[in-house]
Steps between C-alpha positions, in 0.01 A plus 500: 500500500597707804510314830277613784797610710645705212163665435465579871849651508426719196179624664689582820763691303236697314321576825822615667586728207153656511525551877836673460348724232231596752760597760459200730801462728749230402477345849125448455558336162771280652255381763222439247731293280643309795861589427730420790719806447432849365805464275319230301211735430725800436723308258206342316320830444802729460400582141160624617654704781750662261218604266305644793808689617547653153135605501540670838814682385319626191204620709733674744684671214166617361395633838828685545480646148151634568622677816804702391708666766429868555 
């Protein structure tokens, strides 16, 4: 059985990942989670941020492709 603290931590991690997906600033998430330093939040959710960065790059490439230079 999962302990209460482990279950709470998993919920917080899920919440933070969803907030990042919605574009919420990392500083806001840091404050909500009560992390002492932004580096804790950034390191913990680096995998989410990398996925979001790839998505932005793909969207930007699509936007540039649809507006060829004249």
